[in-house]
N, CA and C atoms as a LAMMPS dump frame, in Angstrom:
ITEM: TIMESTEP
0
ITEM: NUMBER OF ATOMS
525
ITEM: BOX BOUNDS ff ff ff
-5.0000000000000000e+02 5.0000000000000000e+02
-5.0000000000000000e+02 5.0000000000000000e+02
-5.0000000000000000e+02 5.0000000000000000e+02
ITEM: ATOMS id mol type element x y z
1 1 1 N 170.667 255.714 227.913
2 1 2 C 170.4 257.092 227.576
3 1 3 C 169.155 257.635 228.157
4 2 1 N 168.809 258.564 228.948
5 2 2 C 167.945 259.351 229.238
6 2 3 C 167.801 260.549 228.76
7 3 1 N 166.961 260.752 227.773
8 3 2 C 166.676 261.857 227.034
9 3 3 C 165.52 262.118 226.774
10 4 1 N 164.456 263.104 226.975
11 4 2 C 163.225 263.672 226.705
12 4 3 C 162.762 264.951 226.185
13 5 1 N 162.07 264.888 224.71
14 5 2 C 161.658 265.974 224.267
15 5 3 C 160.321 265.877 224.215
16 6 1 N 159.722 267.155 224.427
17 6 2 C 158.073 267.138 224.506
18 6 3 C 157.8 268.513 224.169
19 7 1 N 156.466 268.674 223.503
20 7 2 C 155.875 269.537 223.192
21 7 3 C 154.44 269.584 223.763
22 8 1 N 154.16 270.377 224.436
23 8 2 C 152.534 270.494 224.866
24 8 3 C 152.19 271.916 225.587
25 9 1 N 151.144 272.081 225.977
26 9 2 C 150.455 273.383 226.511
27 9 3 C 150.424 273.256 228.098
28 10 1 N 150.873 274.307 229.15
29 10 2 C 150.782 274.257 230.397
30 10 3 C 149.7 274.206 230.995
31 11 1 N 149.215 273.423 232.13
32 11 2 C 148.291 273.244 232.601
33 11 3 C 147.647 273.901 233.701
34 12 1 N 148.87 274.763 233.99
35 12 2 C 148.564 275.769 235.129
36 12 3 C 149.791 276.554 235.045
37 13 1 N 149.686 277.866 235.688
38 13 2 C 150.867 278.755 235.723
39 13 3 C 152.028 278.312 236.67
40 14 1 N 153.197 278.227 236.337
41 14 2 C 154.511 277.648 237.052
42 14 3 C 154.296 278.447 238.186
43 15 1 N 154.765 277.188 239.267
44 15 2 C 155.152 277.869 240.672
45 15 3 C 156.565 277.846 240.79
46 16 1 N 156.9 279.098 241.194
47 16 2 C 158.466 278.911 241.662
48 16 3 C 158.549 279.415 242.977
49 17 1 N 159.7 278.388 243.576
50 17 2 C 160.338 278.72 244.805
51 17 3 C 161.907 278.8 244.818
52 18 1 N 162.155 278.915 246.052
53 18 2 C 163.83 279.366 245.884
54 18 3 C 164.404 278.253 246.974
55 19 1 N 165.555 277.803 246.428
56 19 2 C 166.231 276.905 247.406
57 19 3 C 166.907 277.674 248.605
58 20 1 N 167.623 277.103 249.457
59 20 2 C 168.339 277.768 250.676
60 20 3 C 169.603 278.449 250.062
61 21 1 N 170.12 278.306 248.702
62 21 2 C 171.249 279.091 247.982
63 21 3 C 170.655 279.796 247.017
64 22 1 N 169.369 280.16 247.134
65 22 2 C 168.474 281.294 246.445
66 22 3 C 168.611 280.778 244.955
67 23 1 N 168.482 279.379 244.425
68 23 2 C 168.375 279.097 243.188
69 23 3 C 166.591 278.987 242.956
70 24 1 N 166.197 279.602 241.855
71 24 2 C 164.92 279.531 241.464
72 24 3 C 164.425 277.755 241.023
73 25 1 N 163.368 277.496 241.412
74 25 2 C 162.785 276.235 241.109
75 25 3 C 161.568 276.47 240.367
76 26 1 N 161.225 276.052 239.444
77 26 2 C 160.033 276.266 238.85
78 26 3 C 159.532 274.683 238.632
79 27 1 N 158.083 274.865 238.896
80 27 2 C 157.37 273.405 238.844
81 27 3 C 156.077 273.745 238.437
82 28 1 N 155.685 272.754 236.598
83 28 2 C 154.353 273.052 236.073
84 28 3 C 154.196 271.883 235.277
85 29 1 N 153.233 271.723 234.765
86 29 2 C 152.965 270.27 234.302
87 29 3 C 152.332 270.784 232.754
88 30 1 N 152.506 270.03 231.446
89 30 2 C 151.98 269.995 230.429
90 30 3 C 150.983 269.253 230.043
91 31 1 N 150.235 269.38 229.26
92 31 2 C 149.472 268.428 228.169
93 31 3 C 149.492 268.116 227.062
94 32 1 N 149.785 266.684 226.74
95 32 2 C 150.401 266.402 225.57
96 32 3 C 149.466 265.23 225.052
97 33 1 N 148.712 265.406 223.96
98 33 2 C 148.096 264.481 223.215
99 33 3 C 148.909 262.988 222.683
100 34 1 N 148.323 262.083 223.014
101 34 2 C 148.907 261.07 222.177
102 34 3 C 147.957 260.777 220.865
103 35 1 N 148.765 260.1 220.018
104 35 2 C 147.932 259.91 218.754
105 35 3 C 146.688 258.835 218.98
106 36 1 N 145.944 259.185 218.193
107 36 2 C 144.532 258.567 218.077
108 36 3 C 144.522 257.095 218.136
109 37 1 N 143.681 256.016 219.108
110 37 2 C 143.724 254.82 218.661
111 37 3 C 142.968 254.625 217.845
112 38 1 N 143.17 253.351 217.351
113 38 2 C 142.507 252.732 216.116
114 38 3 C 140.84 252.936 216.276
115 39 1 N 140.303 253.182 217.279
116 39 2 C 138.841 253.252 217.398
117 39 3 C 138.602 254.693 217.513
118 40 1 N 139.691 255.526 217.34
119 40 2 C 139.27 256.901 217.534
120 40 3 C 139.247 257.505 218.599
121 41 1 N 139.585 256.915 220.048
122 41 2 C 139.812 257.625 221.247
123 41 3 C 140.914 258.348 221.424
124 42 1 N 141.149 259.332 222.086
125 42 2 C 142.289 259.993 222.167
126 42 3 C 142.529 260.072 223.894
127 43 1 N 143.705 260.268 224.286
128 43 2 C 144.118 260.424 225.586
129 43 3 C 145.531 261.503 225.569
130 44 1 N 145.19 261.833 226.739
131 44 2 C 146.446 262.63 227.166
132 44 3 C 147.569 262.407 228.133
133 45 1 N 148.618 262.643 228.044
134 45 2 C 149.386 262.548 229.225
135 45 3 C 149.76 264.022 230.008
136 46 1 N 150.185 264.148 231.263
137 46 2 C 149.931 265.278 231.638
138 46 3 C 151.529 265.209 232.973
139 47 1 N 152.785 265.313 232.1
140 47 2 C 153.974 265.267 232.837
141 47 3 C 154.16 266.408 233.969
142 48 1 N 154.809 266.367 234.838
143 48 2 C 155.225 267.197 235.798
144 48 3 C 156.822 267.889 235.072
145 49 1 N 156.658 268.857 235.244
146 49 2 C 158.313 269.546 234.775
147 49 3 C 158.627 270.217 235.924
148 50 1 N 160.155 270.246 235.959
149 50 2 C 160.811 270.883 237.007
150 50 3 C 162.187 271.663 235.871
151 51 1 N 161.999 272.755 236.544
152 51 2 C 163.095 273.858 235.995
153 51 3 C 163.752 274.687 236.783
154 52 1 N 165.273 274.859 236.546
155 52 2 C 166.067 275.316 237.898
156 52 3 C 166.759 276.587 237.025
157 53 1 N 167.14 277.527 238.181
158 53 2 C 167.822 278.633 237.828
159 53 3 C 167.087 279.884 237.133
160 54 1 N 168.017 280.313 236.106
161 54 2 C 167.57 281.3 235.184
162 54 3 C 166.557 281.25 234.373
163 55 1 N 166.302 279.754 233.891
164 55 2 C 165.38 279.012 233.108
165 55 3 C 164.284 279.298 233.968
166 56 1 N 164.142 279.006 234.816
167 56 2 C 162.833 279.07 236.181
168 56 3 C 162.278 280.165 236.277
169 57 1 N 163.44 281.09 236.162
170 57 2 C 162.825 282.158 236.683
171 57 3 C 162.148 283.211 235.3
172 58 1 N 162.723 282.677 234.217
173 58 2 C 162.056 282.81 232.869
174 58 3 C 160.598 282.345 232.606
175 59 1 N 160.438 281.221 233.151
176 59 2 C 159.518 280.626 232.927
177 59 3 C 158.24 281.257 233.837
178 60 1 N 158.815 281.767 235.092
179 60 2 C 157.525 282.504 236.035
180 60 3 C 157.113 283.708 234.82
181 61 1 N 158.343 284.251 234.348
182 61 2 C 157.787 285.72 233.997
183 61 3 C 157.115 285.558 232.901
184 62 1 N 157.319 284.548 231.669
185 62 2 C 156.698 284.491 230.372
186 62 3 C 155.709 283.256 230.217
187 63 1 N 155.494 282.418 231.013
188 63 2 C 154.736 281.406 230.699
189 63 3 C 153.382 281.721 231.524
190 64 1 N 152.396 281.269 230.766
191 64 2 C 151.137 281.112 231.633
192 64 3 C 150.147 279.924 231.328
193 65 1 N 149.373 279.328 232.175
194 65 2 C 148.501 278.455 231.729
195 65 3 C 148.106 278.338 230.185
196 66 1 N 148.011 277.614 229.356
197 66 2 C 147.721 277.067 228.33
198 66 3 C 148.851 277.648 227.023
199 67 1 N 149.751 278.031 227.539
200 67 2 C 151.063 278.157 226.473
201 67 3 C 151.471 277.265 225.888
202 68 1 N 152.039 277.178 224.746
203 68 2 C 152.703 275.91 224.106
204 68 3 C 154.22 276.215 224.401
205 69 1 N 154.92 275.195 224.748
206 69 2 C 156.387 275.031 224.776
207 69 3 C 156.88 273.635 224.625
208 70 1 N 158.021 273.527 224.352
209 70 2 C 158.975 272.433 223.951
210 70 3 C 160.024 272.575 225.393
211 71 1 N 160.071 271.128 225.677
212 71 2 C 160.586 271.067 226.886
213 71 3 C 161.799 269.704 226.69
214 72 1 N 162.931 269.991 226.649
215 72 2 C 163.924 268.882 226.551
216 72 3 C 164.989 268.552 227.812
217 73 1 N 165.027 267.353 228.393
218 73 2 C 165.577 267.151 229.621
219 73 3 C 165.808 265.579 229.864
220 74 1 N 165.391 265.2 231.128
221 74 2 C 165.366 263.9 231.482
222 74 3 C 164.616 263.266 232.453
223 75 1 N 164.143 262.152 232.3
224 75 2 C 163.187 261.812 233.415
225 75 3 C 163.718 261.234 234.697
226 76 1 N 163.102 261.913 235.842
227 76 2 C 163.8 261.385 237.207
228 76 3 C 162.408 261.112 237.995
229 77 1 N 162.959 259.927 238.549
230 77 2 C 161.854 259.203 239.596
231 77 3 C 162.33 259.352 240.986
232 78 1 N 161.566 259.332 241.772
233 78 2 C 161.774 259.422 243.371
234 78 3 C 160.626 258.936 244.272
235 79 1 N 161.001 259.136 245.375
236 79 2 C 160.011 258.565 246.466
237 79 3 C 160.083 259.289 247.612
238 80 1 N 158.621 259.387 248.431
239 80 2 C 158.771 259.802 249.873
240 80 3 C 157.814 259.249 250.454
241 81 1 N 157.606 259.347 251.805
242 81 2 C 156.855 259.179 252.691
243 81 3 C 155.559 260.14 253.215
244 82 1 N 154.374 259.839 252.992
245 82 2 C 153.583 260.808 253.413
246 82 3 C 153.076 260.98 254.531
247 83 1 N 151.965 261.65 255.164
248 83 2 C 151.526 262.062 256.379
249 83 3 C 151.171 260.755 257.098
250 84 1 N 150.653 259.973 256.093
251 84 2 C 149.505 258.464 256.657
252 84 3 C 150.85 257.511 256.564
253 85 1 N 152.309 257.919 256.355
254 85 2 C 153.062 256.479 256.419
255 85 3 C 153.309 255.892 254.915
256 86 1 N 152.369 256.029 254.184
257 86 2 C 152.814 255.479 252.884
258 86 3 C 153.696 255.937 251.908
259 87 1 N 154.525 255.15 251.393
260 87 2 C 155.27 255.386 250.077
261 87 3 C 155.02 255.808 248.79
262 88 1 N 154.999 257.167 248.692
263 88 2 C 154.356 257.729 247.303
264 88 3 C 155.694 257.95 246.121
265 89 1 N 155.38 257.173 245.228
266 89 2 C 156.416 257.344 243.952
267 89 3 C 156.288 258.476 243.122
268 90 1 N 157.24 259.149 242.69
269 90 2 C 156.824 260.233 241.473
270 90 3 C 157.976 259.978 240.58
271 91 1 N 156.924 260.596 239.401
272 91 2 C 158.425 260.986 238.336
273 91 3 C 158.073 262.114 237.462
274 92 1 N 159.019 262.725 237.172
275 92 2 C 158.91 264.306 236.713
276 92 3 C 159.976 264.297 235.479
277 93 1 N 159.737 265.3 234.764
278 93 2 C 160.946 265.605 233.765
279 93 3 C 162.026 266.896 234.184
280 94 1 N 162.718 266.553 234.701
281 94 2 C 164.055 267.806 234.849
282 94 3 C 164.48 267.978 233.47
283 95 1 N 163.922 269.53 232.923
284 95 2 C 163.742 270.466 231.993
285 95 3 C 165.672 270.912 231.916
286 96 1 N 166.197 270.465 230.823
287 96 2 C 167.512 271.346 230.577
288 96 3 C 167.659 272.534 229.971
289 97 1 N 166.419 272.306 229.104
290 97 2 C 166.037 273.456 228.181
291 97 3 C 164.358 273.667 227.996
292 98 1 N 164.212 274.716 228.052
293 98 2 C 162.52 275.035 227.911
294 98 3 C 162.401 275.992 226.794
295 99 1 N 161.9 275.946 225.53
296 99 2 C 161.66 276.878 224.523
297 99 3 C 160.369 277.191 224.514
298 100 1 N 160.075 278.648 224.46
299 100 2 C 158.822 278.986 224.385
300 100 3 C 158.669 279.048 223.139
301 101 1 N 157.214 278.3 222.684
302 101 2 C 156.661 278.459 221.359
303 101 3 C 155.691 279.269 221.084
304 102 1 N 155.204 280.039 221.987
305 102 2 C 154.33 281.442 222.126
306 102 3 C 154.745 282.223 223.262
307 103 1 N 154.688 283.567 222.803
308 103 2 C 155.382 284.463 223.75
309 103 3 C 154.124 285.349 224.414
310 104 1 N 154.469 286.147 225.267
311 104 2 C 153.951 287.036 225.706
312 104 3 C 154.028 287.329 227.361
313 105 1 N 153.708 288.544 227.548
314 105 2 C 154.411 288.707 229.252
315 105 3 C 153.218 288.33 230.16
316 106 1 N 153.349 287.775 231.165
317 106 2 C 152.328 287.266 232.219
318 106 3 C 151.499 288.418 232.484
319 107 1 N 151.672 289.949 232.326
320 107 2 C 151.136 291.058 232.821
321 107 3 C 149.751 291.097 231.496
322 108 1 N 150.356 290.827 230.339
323 108 2 C 149.508 291.098 229.154
324 108 3 C 148.411 290.208 229.162
325 109 1 N 148.274 288.802 229.598
326 109 2 C 147.372 287.923 229.5
327 109 3 C 146.046 288.733 230.153
328 110 1 N 144.9 288.141 228.906
329 110 2 C 143.829 288.953 229.124
330 110 3 C 143.116 287.828 229.7
331 111 1 N 141.927 288.613 230.525
332 111 2 C 141.29 287.787 231.747
333 111 3 C 140.231 286.379 230.44
334 112 1 N 140.08 285.666 231.12
335 112 2 C 138.98 284.865 230.359
336 112 3 C 137.63 285.226 230.654
337 113 1 N 136.991 285.175 229.213
338 113 2 C 135.485 285.36 229.523
339 113 3 C 134.552 284.655 229.536
340 114 1 N 134.852 283.096 229.245
341 114 2 C 133.886 282.134 229.386
342 114 3 C 134.27 281.079 230.722
343 115 1 N 133.295 280.908 231.57
344 115 2 C 133.386 280.19 232.583
345 115 3 C 133.826 278.674 232.5
346 116 1 N 133.419 278.041 231.469
347 116 2 C 133.407 276.597 230.924
348 116 3 C 133.798 276.341 229.359
349 117 1 N 134.482 275.244 228.89
350 117 2 C 134.329 274.826 227.879
351 117 3 C 135.597 275.687 226.805
352 118 1 N 135.993 275.283 225.558
353 118 2 C 136.854 275.485 224.54
354 118 3 C 136.601 277.197 224.316
355 119 1 N 137.81 277.713 224.076
356 119 2 C 137.534 279.325 223.707
357 119 3 C 138.46 279.702 222.573
358 120 1 N 137.498 280.2 221.57
359 120 2 C 138.632 280.642 220.436
360 120 3 C 139.1 282.004 220.552
361 121 1 N 140.301 282.34 220.338
362 121 2 C 140.663 283.745 220.238
363 121 3 C 139.599 284.691 219.251
364 122 1 N 139.126 285.847 220.088
365 122 2 C 138.61 286.434 218.983
366 122 3 C 139.487 287.513 217.981
367 123 1 N 140.666 287.462 218.316
368 123 2 C 141.418 288.406 217.215
369 123 3 C 142.458 287.616 217.297
370 124 1 N 143.241 287.96 215.871
371 124 2 C 144.493 287.36 215.526
372 124 3 C 145.422 288.001 216.375
373 125 1 N 146.572 287.273 217.16
374 125 2 C 147.528 287.981 217.738
375 125 3 C 148.636 289.062 217.084
376 126 1 N 148.892 289.757 217.508
377 126 2 C 149.488 290.898 217.324
378 126 3 C 151.288 290.681 217.768
379 127 1 N 151.984 290.582 217.099
380 127 2 C 153.531 290.172 217.295
381 127 3 C 154.241 291.789 217.466
382 128 1 N 155.356 291.675 218.554
383 128 2 C 155.801 292.911 218.647
384 128 3 C 156.489 293.569 217.985
385 129 1 N 156.604 293.07 216.599
386 129 2 C 157.678 293.603 215.814
387 129 3 C 156.599 294.512 214.507
388 130 1 N 157.429 295.703 214.005
389 130 2 C 156.264 296.252 212.87
390 130 3 C 157.603 296 211.474
391 131 1 N 157.04 295.768 210.548
392 131 2 C 157.618 295.585 209.271
393 131 3 C 157.698 297.281 208.805
394 132 1 N 158.958 297.353 208.339
395 132 2 C 159.304 298.672 207.983
396 132 3 C 158.48 299.132 206.739
397 133 1 N 158.458 300.431 206.806
398 133 2 C 157.509 300.916 205.608
399 133 3 C 157.93 300.836 204.058
400 134 1 N 157.521 300.679 203.097
401 134 2 C 157.778 300.293 201.668
402 134 3 C 158.552 301.451 201.13
403 135 1 N 159.542 301.372 200.74
404 135 2 C 160.644 302.451 200.261
405 135 3 C 159.95 302.583 198.974
406 136 1 N 160.121 304.096 198.089
407 136 2 C 159.911 303.902 196.937
408 136 3 C 160.786 303.244 195.885
409 137 1 N 160.07 302.757 194.803
410 137 2 C 160.924 301.897 193.648
411 137 3 C 162 302.759 192.764
412 138 1 N 163.131 302.228 192.472
413 138 2 C 163.88 302.67 191.49
414 138 3 C 163.41 302.848 190.578
415 139 1 N 163.977 302.953 189.376
416 139 2 C 163.714 302.947 187.819
417 139 3 C 163.558 301.4 187.182
418 140 1 N 164.435 300.414 187.892
419 140 2 C 164.547 298.832 187.559
420 140 3 C 163.327 298.25 188.319
421 141 1 N 162.659 298.863 189.292
422 141 2 C 161.342 298.208 190.009
423 141 3 C 161.827 297.67 191.147
424 142 1 N 163.105 298.014 191.447
425 142 2 C 163.667 297.513 192.983
426 142 3 C 163.715 298.344 194.091
427 143 1 N 163.27 297.634 195.13
428 143 2 C 162.959 298.869 196.116
429 143 3 C 164.572 298.654 197.328
430 144 1 N 164.347 299.859 197.473
431 144 2 C 165.998 300.483 198.499
432 144 3 C 165.362 299.625 199.892
433 145 1 N 166.701 298.926 200.49
434 145 2 C 166.212 298.111 201.819
435 145 3 C 166.534 299.16 202.783
436 146 1 N 165.608 298.796 203.478
437 146 2 C 165.206 299.273 204.942
438 146 3 C 166.422 299.215 205.645
439 147 1 N 166.918 300.077 206.883
440 147 2 C 167.843 299.677 207.744
441 147 3 C 167.456 298.535 208.65
442 148 1 N 166 298.153 209.32
443 148 2 C 165.937 297.16 209.889
444 148 3 C 164.502 297.015 210.556
445 149 1 N 164.105 296.419 211.437
446 149 2 C 162.93 296.342 212.297
447 149 3 C 162.742 297.272 213.181
448 150 1 N 161.552 297.831 213.518
449 150 2 C 161.179 298.862 215.043
450 150 3 C 160.41 297.86 215.686
451 151 1 N 161.067 298.224 217.07
452 151 2 C 160.12 297.833 217.833
453 151 3 C 159.087 298.908 218.847
454 152 1 N 157.889 298.554 218.731
455 152 2 C 156.754 299.32 219.331
456 152 3 C 157.191 299.926 220.383
457 153 1 N 156.78 301.018 221.272
458 153 2 C 156.872 301.55 222.178
459 153 3 C 156.153 300.695 223.314
460 154 1 N 155.085 300.391 222.906
461 154 2 C 154.38 299.73 224.105
462 154 3 C 153.819 298.323 223.85
463 155 1 N 153.741 297.276 224.402
464 155 2 C 153.838 296.02 223.997
465 155 3 C 152.139 296.079 223.676
466 156 1 N 151.709 295.054 222.633
467 156 2 C 150.577 294.733 222.467
468 156 3 C 149.699 293.822 223.013
469 157 1 N 148.669 293.933 223.308
470 157 2 C 147.815 292.91 224.384
471 157 3 C 147.538 291.828 223.163
472 158 1 N 147.41 290.501 223.421
473 158 2 C 146.818 289.395 222.547
474 158 3 C 146.559 288.271 223.511
475 159 1 N 146.04 287.313 222.775
476 159 2 C 145.469 286.134 223.508
477 159 3 C 146.992 285.306 223.826
478 160 1 N 147.624 285.346 223.128
479 160 2 C 148.958 284.648 223.233
480 160 3 C 148.784 283.335 222.113
481 161 1 N 147.882 283.392 221.684
482 161 2 C 147.507 282.106 220.934
483 161 3 C 147.712 282.158 219.514
484 162 1 N 148.435 281.799 218.719
485 162 2 C 148.062 281.802 216.922
486 162 3 C 146.692 281.464 216.453
487 163 1 N 146.154 282.117 215.273
488 163 2 C 145.086 281.895 214.975
489 163 3 C 144.821 280.395 214.769
490 164 1 N 143.772 279.921 215.048
491 164 2 C 143.441 278.541 214.667
492 164 3 C 143.62 277.834 216.163
493 165 1 N 144.448 277.988 217.208
494 165 2 C 144.629 277.437 218.45
495 165 3 C 143.528 277.892 219.274
496 166 1 N 143.37 276.778 220.11
497 166 2 C 142.155 277.276 221.172
498 166 3 C 142.853 277.241 222.627
499 167 1 N 142.237 277.896 223.699
500 167 2 C 142.852 278.128 225.076
501 167 3 C 141.94 277.031 225.973
502 168 1 N 142.375 276.415 226.995
503 168 2 C 141.726 275.799 227.503
504 168 3 C 141.383 276.639 229.012
505 169 1 N 140.162 276.193 229.487
506 169 2 C 139.604 276.98 230.538
507 169 3 C 139.933 276.027 231.728
508 170 1 N 140.174 276.869 232.786
509 170 2 C 140.848 276.054 234.015
510 170 3 C 139.583 274.934 234.606
511 171 1 N 138.244 274.976 234.188
512 171 2 C 137.363 274.254 234.873
513 171 3 C 137.416 273.032 233.753
514 172 1 N 137.907 272.942 232.232
515 172 2 C 138.279 271.799 231.643
516 172 3 C 139.387 270.812 231.72
517 173 1 N 140.282 271.185 232.941
518 173 2 C 141.466 270.183 233.088
519 173 3 C 141.115 269.541 233.974
520 174 1 N 141.729 268.117 233.83
521 174 2 C 141.519 267.029 234.787
522 174 3 C 142.057 267.039 236.237
523 175 1 N 142.753 268.297 236.802
524 175 2 C 143.351 268.628 238.184
525 175 3 C 142.651 269.807 238.6
């Protein structure tokens, strides 16, 4: 059985190209921390991810570096000969499913203000849904139910990270 489930943060924005039959192909990598060793040292893996079709287009539209995603798919190995005539072996995860654990439009991404180091978001992210206004209570203390949730007319900008999560600056990644 060849099945992989991963959760990690994007190390770069997805790169999307189109095949000859106009199928979208997105490529990116994610950072996944290993459990700490007994001596306290930590290691991180950076698997390459490949996504096809409509999911690839959605990855391009909604994912940016630092965003948390869950990937489900399979491991695929391959090889090619580079310009120097050396054989290069590749390993990548071909995603059947990409689940966005943090949401936001790429255009809503706020510019990074620090040049290096970890960065704590300045404000708690706002979600795009507003809770309905409280209804007056009746004599028994029960509230009348509201008809549903309302979406604001314009998306609110946020760092895209939940409170307590940090983003990684470009200079701190190993590639």
